[in-house]
N, C-alpha and C positions, 0 to 999 in steps of 0.2 A: 932648539936654540937654547943657550944657556945664558943666564944673567947674573950679575953680581952688583951690589951697591944699594942705593935707595930702593925701598920696597914699593915699586909700582905694580908688582905682581899681585899683592894683596891689598891694593890701595883702598882706603876708606877715607872719605873727605873729612870726617869729624875726628880722625885719629892721626897722631903724628906719624910721619914716614919713619921707618926704621932702616938704619943703614947697616946691612949685613956684610959680612966677609965671606960667607959661604956661597957657592955656586948653586943655583936653582934652575931646573929645567922648565921651559915653557912648553906645555903640552899642546897638541892640536895643530901645529904648524907643519907644513911640508918643508921643502928645501928653501931656506931663507937666503935671499939674494941681497937684501939691504935692510938696514935698521935705522930708525931715527928715534931720538928720545926727546920728549918735552919735559917741562918742569915736573909734571906728575902724570905723564902718559907716555905710552911707547907705540911705535908703528913698525910693522914689519911687512916687507913685500916678499912674496914667494915666487919661485920659478914658474909656476903655473899661472901667473898673472893676478893673483889675489893679493889684497891689501888688508891687513889685519891690525886692529888697535885694541889696547887695553889700558886700564888705569882711570884717571879722572876724566870726566866728560862735562865738568861744571860749566864750561864755556862753549859747549857743543862742538868740541874737537873732533868727534867721531863723524860729524856731518849726517847723522841719522835721525834728525828731528826729535832727539831725546837729550836729557841731561843726566841720565843714569850712568854711573860709573860701572866698570866691569873688571873683575879680577882675572877673568879668562879672556883670551883673544876672541874678538868678534869680527866677522867679515864686514868690512865697510865699503869695499869696491872690488869689482872684477873687471880686469882688462883682457878681453878676448875678442 
């Protein structure tokens, strides 16, 4: 998956978001079937039934009982 725009790929809560014009590849995802973007986090669902999130988790967006952000996609749910 490729992204462009505000930098939720390398999100750091205490640093301003950078708006880039270059495409960047998100590594570690299979075939992405849908994507959703929050204010400072992203969600991707893959064809194999996995849901991945990255970016800010300040309000518990990931639903994993943590408030730690992630600059790389983490698996948050599996539909099988």
